mmCIF file of the N, C-alpha and C atoms, coordinates in Angstrom:
data_MODEL
# 
_entry.id   MODEL 
# 
loop_
_atom_site.group_PDB 
_atom_site.id 
_atom_site.type_symbol 
_atom_site.label_atom_id 
_atom_site.label_alt_id 
_atom_site.label_comp_id 
_atom_site.label_asym_id 
_atom_site.label_entity_id 
_atom_site.label_seq_id 
_atom_site.pdbx_PDB_ins_code 
_atom_site.Cartn_x 
_atom_site.Cartn_y 
_atom_site.Cartn_z 
_atom_site.occupancy 
_atom_site.B_iso_or_equiv 
_atom_site.pdbx_formal_charge 
_atom_site.auth_seq_id 
_atom_site.auth_comp_id 
_atom_site.auth_asym_id 
_atom_site.auth_atom_id 
_atom_site.pdbx_PDB_model_num 
ATOM 1   N N  . UNK A 1 1  ? 0.926  -1.073 0.114  1.00 0.00 ? 1  UNK A N  1 
ATOM 2   C CA . UNK A 1 1  ? 0.219  0.109  -0.086 1.00 0.00 ? 1  UNK A CA 1 
ATOM 3   C C  . UNK A 1 1  ? 0.813  1.074  -0.227 1.00 0.00 ? 1  UNK A C  1 
ATOM 4   N N  . UNK A 1 2  ? 0.361  2.102  -0.713 1.00 0.00 ? 2  UNK A N  1 
ATOM 5   C CA . UNK A 1 2  ? 0.884  3.549  -0.508 1.00 0.00 ? 2  UNK A CA 1 
ATOM 6   C C  . UNK A 1 2  ? 0.328  4.346  -0.102 1.00 0.00 ? 2  UNK A C  1 
ATOM 7   N N  . UNK A 1 3  ? 1.211  5.451  0.414  1.00 0.00 ? 3  UNK A N  1 
ATOM 8   C CA . UNK A 1 3  ? 0.474  6.809  0.823  1.00 0.00 ? 3  UNK A CA 1 
ATOM 9   C C  . UNK A 1 3  ? 0.722  7.919  0.213  1.00 0.00 ? 3  UNK A C  1 
ATOM 10  N N  . UNK A 1 4  ? -0.043 9.002  0.313  1.00 0.00 ? 4  UNK A N  1 
ATOM 11  C CA . UNK A 1 4  ? 0.164  10.139 -0.172 1.00 0.00 ? 4  UNK A CA 1 
ATOM 12  C C  . UNK A 1 4  ? -0.202 10.981 0.951  1.00 0.00 ? 4  UNK A C  1 
ATOM 13  N N  . UNK A 1 5  ? 1.234  11.729 1.457  1.00 0.00 ? 5  UNK A N  1 
ATOM 14  C CA . UNK A 1 5  ? 0.564  12.613 2.596  1.00 0.00 ? 5  UNK A CA 1 
ATOM 15  C C  . UNK A 1 5  ? 0.444  14.265 2.139  1.00 0.00 ? 5  UNK A C  1 
ATOM 16  N N  . UNK A 1 6  ? -0.532 14.366 2.821  1.00 0.00 ? 6  UNK A N  1 
ATOM 17  C CA . UNK A 1 6  ? -1.301 15.649 2.456  1.00 0.00 ? 6  UNK A CA 1 
ATOM 18  C C  . UNK A 1 6  ? 0.030  17.084 2.923  1.00 0.00 ? 6  UNK A C  1 
ATOM 19  N N  . UNK A 1 7  ? -0.124 18.031 1.904  1.00 0.00 ? 7  UNK A N  1 
ATOM 20  C CA . UNK A 1 7  ? 0.463  19.128 2.500  1.00 0.00 ? 7  UNK A CA 1 
ATOM 21  C C  . UNK A 1 7  ? 0.630  19.933 3.897  1.00 0.00 ? 7  UNK A C  1 
ATOM 22  N N  . UNK A 1 8  ? -0.413 19.281 4.560  1.00 0.00 ? 8  UNK A N  1 
ATOM 23  C CA . UNK A 1 8  ? -0.231 19.671 5.927  1.00 0.00 ? 8  UNK A CA 1 
ATOM 24  C C  . UNK A 1 8  ? 0.658  19.164 7.035  1.00 0.00 ? 8  UNK A C  1 
ATOM 25  N N  . UNK A 1 9  ? 0.700  17.881 6.119  1.00 0.00 ? 9  UNK A N  1 
ATOM 26  C CA . UNK A 1 9  ? 1.880  16.972 7.251  1.00 0.00 ? 9  UNK A CA 1 
ATOM 27  C C  . UNK A 1 9  ? 3.220  17.339 6.721  1.00 0.00 ? 9  UNK A C  1 
ATOM 28  N N  . UNK A 1 10 ? 4.111  16.732 7.820  1.00 0.00 ? 10 UNK A N  1 
ATOM 29  C CA . UNK A 1 10 ? 5.421  17.142 7.518  1.00 0.00 ? 10 UNK A CA 1 
ATOM 30  C C  . UNK A 1 10 ? 5.939  16.396 6.362  1.00 0.00 ? 10 UNK A C  1 
ATOM 31  N N  . UNK A 1 11 ? 6.890  16.670 5.658  1.00 0.00 ? 11 UNK A N  1 
ATOM 32  C CA . UNK A 1 11 ? 7.506  15.549 4.497  1.00 0.00 ? 11 UNK A CA 1 
ATOM 33  C C  . UNK A 1 11 ? 8.334  14.668 5.130  1.00 0.00 ? 11 UNK A C  1 
ATOM 34  N N  . UNK A 1 12 ? 8.729  15.174 6.445  1.00 0.00 ? 12 UNK A N  1 
ATOM 35  C CA . UNK A 1 12 ? 9.627  14.127 6.897  1.00 0.00 ? 12 UNK A CA 1 
ATOM 36  C C  . UNK A 1 12 ? 9.135  12.621 7.489  1.00 0.00 ? 12 UNK A C  1 
ATOM 37  N N  . UNK A 1 13 ? 7.394  12.806 7.473  1.00 0.00 ? 13 UNK A N  1 
ATOM 38  C CA . UNK A 1 13 ? 6.825  11.661 7.842  1.00 0.00 ? 13 UNK A CA 1 
ATOM 39  C C  . UNK A 1 13 ? 7.072  10.709 6.897  1.00 0.00 ? 13 UNK A C  1 
ATOM 40  N N  . UNK A 1 14 ? 7.140  11.054 5.514  1.00 0.00 ? 14 UNK A N  1 
ATOM 41  C CA . UNK A 1 14 ? 7.634  10.050 4.464  1.00 0.00 ? 14 UNK A CA 1 
ATOM 42  C C  . UNK A 1 14 ? 8.692  9.070  4.914  1.00 0.00 ? 14 UNK A C  1 
ATOM 43  N N  . UNK A 1 15 ? 10.005 9.446  5.484  1.00 0.00 ? 15 UNK A N  1 
ATOM 44  C CA . UNK A 1 15 ? 10.978 8.375  5.652  1.00 0.00 ? 15 UNK A CA 1 
ATOM 45  C C  . UNK A 1 15 ? 10.375 7.767  6.850  1.00 0.00 ? 15 UNK A C  1 
ATOM 46  N N  . UNK A 1 16 ? 9.655  7.876  7.818  1.00 0.00 ? 16 UNK A N  1 
ATOM 47  C CA . UNK A 1 16 ? 8.660  7.224  8.934  1.00 0.00 ? 16 UNK A CA 1 
ATOM 48  C C  . UNK A 1 16 ? 7.999  6.130  8.455  1.00 0.00 ? 16 UNK A C  1 
ATOM 49  N N  . UNK A 1 17 ? 7.002  6.710  7.506  1.00 0.00 ? 17 UNK A N  1 
ATOM 50  C CA . UNK A 1 17 ? 5.991  5.865  6.942  1.00 0.00 ? 17 UNK A CA 1 
ATOM 51  C C  . UNK A 1 17 ? 6.737  4.818  5.994  1.00 0.00 ? 17 UNK A C  1 
ATOM 52  N N  . UNK A 1 18 ? 7.790  4.990  5.361  1.00 0.00 ? 18 UNK A N  1 
ATOM 53  C CA . UNK A 1 18 ? 8.246  4.063  4.295  1.00 0.00 ? 18 UNK A CA 1 
ATOM 54  C C  . UNK A 1 18 ? 8.628  2.916  4.760  1.00 0.00 ? 18 UNK A C  1 
ATOM 55  N N  . UNK A 1 19 ? 9.089  2.445  5.845  1.00 0.00 ? 19 UNK A N  1 
ATOM 56  C CA . UNK A 1 19 ? 9.301  1.173  6.686  1.00 0.00 ? 19 UNK A CA 1 
ATOM 57  C C  . UNK A 1 19 ? 7.920  0.342  6.432  1.00 0.00 ? 19 UNK A C  1 
ATOM 58  N N  . UNK A 1 20 ? 6.918  0.959  6.354  1.00 0.00 ? 20 UNK A N  1 
ATOM 59  C CA . UNK A 1 20 ? 5.526  0.139  6.645  1.00 0.00 ? 20 UNK A CA 1 
ATOM 60  C C  . UNK A 1 20 ? 4.891  0.258  5.337  1.00 0.00 ? 20 UNK A C  1 
ATOM 61  N N  . UNK A 1 21 ? 5.201  1.555  4.503  1.00 0.00 ? 21 UNK A N  1 
ATOM 62  C CA . UNK A 1 21 ? 4.445  1.965  3.201  1.00 0.00 ? 21 UNK A CA 1 
ATOM 63  C C  . UNK A 1 21 ? 5.260  2.221  2.505  1.00 0.00 ? 21 UNK A C  1 
ATOM 64  N N  . UNK A 1 22 ? 5.980  1.379  1.757  1.00 0.00 ? 22 UNK A N  1 
ATOM 65  C CA . UNK A 1 22 ? 7.117  1.419  0.578  1.00 0.00 ? 22 UNK A CA 1 
ATOM 66  C C  . UNK A 1 22 ? 6.266  2.174  -0.425 1.00 0.00 ? 22 UNK A C  1 
ATOM 67  N N  . UNK A 1 23 ? 7.431  3.321  -1.074 1.00 0.00 ? 23 UNK A N  1 
ATOM 68  C CA . UNK A 1 23 ? 6.712  4.124  -2.213 1.00 0.00 ? 23 UNK A CA 1 
ATOM 69  C C  . UNK A 1 23 ? 5.864  5.167  -1.695 1.00 0.00 ? 23 UNK A C  1 
ATOM 70  N N  . UNK A 1 24 ? 5.557  5.353  -0.546 1.00 0.00 ? 24 UNK A N  1 
ATOM 71  C CA . UNK A 1 24 ? 4.635  6.473  -0.007 1.00 0.00 ? 24 UNK A CA 1 
ATOM 72  C C  . UNK A 1 24 ? 5.587  7.767  -0.593 1.00 0.00 ? 24 UNK A C  1 
ATOM 73  N N  . UNK A 1 25 ? 4.598  8.775  -0.594 1.00 0.00 ? 25 UNK A N  1 
ATOM 74  C CA . UNK A 1 25 ? 4.994  10.260 -1.183 1.00 0.00 ? 25 UNK A CA 1 
ATOM 75  C C  . UNK A 1 25 ? 4.527  11.181 -0.203 1.00 0.00 ? 25 UNK A C  1 
ATOM 76  N N  . UNK A 1 26 ? 4.912  12.542 -0.803 1.00 0.00 ? 26 UNK A N  1 
ATOM 77  C CA . UNK A 1 26 ? 4.523  13.623 -0.263 1.00 0.00 ? 26 UNK A CA 1 
ATOM 78  C C  . UNK A 1 26 ? 3.767  14.360 -1.249 1.00 0.00 ? 26 UNK A C  1 
ATOM 79  N N  . UNK A 1 27 ? 2.912  15.257 -1.307 1.00 0.00 ? 27 UNK A N  1 
ATOM 80  C CA . UNK A 1 27 ? 2.342  16.080 -2.029 1.00 0.00 ? 27 UNK A CA 1 
ATOM 81  C C  . UNK A 1 27 ? 3.289  17.025 -3.142 1.00 0.00 ? 27 UNK A C  1 
ATOM 82  N N  . UNK A 1 28 ? 4.454  17.532 -1.933 1.00 0.00 ? 28 UNK A N  1 
ATOM 83  C CA . UNK A 1 28 ? 5.489  18.670 -2.352 1.00 0.00 ? 28 UNK A CA 1 
ATOM 84  C C  . UNK A 1 28 ? 6.525  17.993 -3.136 1.00 0.00 ? 28 UNK A C  1 
ATOM 85  N N  . UNK A 1 29 ? 6.600  16.697 -2.972 1.00 0.00 ? 29 UNK A N  1 
ATOM 86  C CA . UNK A 1 29 ? 7.707  15.795 -3.981 1.00 0.00 ? 29 UNK A CA 1 
ATOM 87  C C  . UNK A 1 29 ? 7.117  15.532 -5.095 1.00 0.00 ? 29 UNK A C  1 
ATOM 88  N N  . UNK A 1 30 ? 5.966  15.490 -5.145 1.00 0.00 ? 30 UNK A N  1 
ATOM 89  C CA . UNK A 1 30 ? 5.055  15.266 -6.715 1.00 0.00 ? 30 UNK A CA 1 
ATOM 90  C C  . UNK A 1 30 ? 4.773  16.733 -7.120 1.00 0.00 ? 30 UNK A C  1 
ATOM 91  N N  . UNK A 1 31 ? 4.922  17.923 -6.766 1.00 0.00 ? 31 UNK A N  1 
ATOM 92  C CA . UNK A 1 31 ? 4.662  19.072 -7.517 1.00 0.00 ? 31 UNK A CA 1 
ATOM 93  C C  . UNK A 1 31 ? 3.006  18.996 -7.254 1.00 0.00 ? 31 UNK A C  1 
ATOM 94  N N  . UNK A 1 32 ? 2.489  18.853 -6.465 1.00 0.00 ? 32 UNK A N  1 
ATOM 95  C CA . UNK A 1 32 ? 0.987  18.918 -6.121 1.00 0.00 ? 32 UNK A CA 1 
ATOM 96  C C  . UNK A 1 32 ? 0.658  19.765 -5.132 1.00 0.00 ? 32 UNK A C  1 
ATOM 97  N N  . UNK A 1 33 ? 1.285  20.658 -4.576 1.00 0.00 ? 33 UNK A N  1 
ATOM 98  C CA . UNK A 1 33 ? 1.342  21.461 -3.391 1.00 0.00 ? 33 UNK A CA 1 
ATOM 99  C C  . UNK A 1 33 ? -0.178 22.444 -4.341 1.00 0.00 ? 33 UNK A C  1 
ATOM 100 N N  . UNK A 1 34 ? -0.638 23.080 -3.313 1.00 0.00 ? 34 UNK A N  1 
ATOM 101 C CA . UNK A 1 34 ? -1.704 24.161 -3.553 1.00 0.00 ? 34 UNK A CA 1 
ATOM 102 C C  . UNK A 1 34 ? -1.015 25.207 -2.643 1.00 0.00 ? 34 UNK A C  1 
ATOM 103 N N  . UNK A 1 35 ? -1.465 26.642 -3.082 1.00 0.00 ? 35 UNK A N  1 
ATOM 104 C CA . UNK A 1 35 ? -1.148 27.757 -2.007 1.00 0.00 ? 35 UNK A CA 1 
ATOM 105 C C  . UNK A 1 35 ? -2.527 27.946 -1.390 1.00 0.00 ? 35 UNK A C  1 
# 
């Protein structure tokens, strides 16, 4: 299972989540951020 972390959550959580959920991404990494 992959997770897509919302812009309101720290991008540092990706590293923590990747152990249990490989290939998880943050919206900032994917360029999906909104102002």
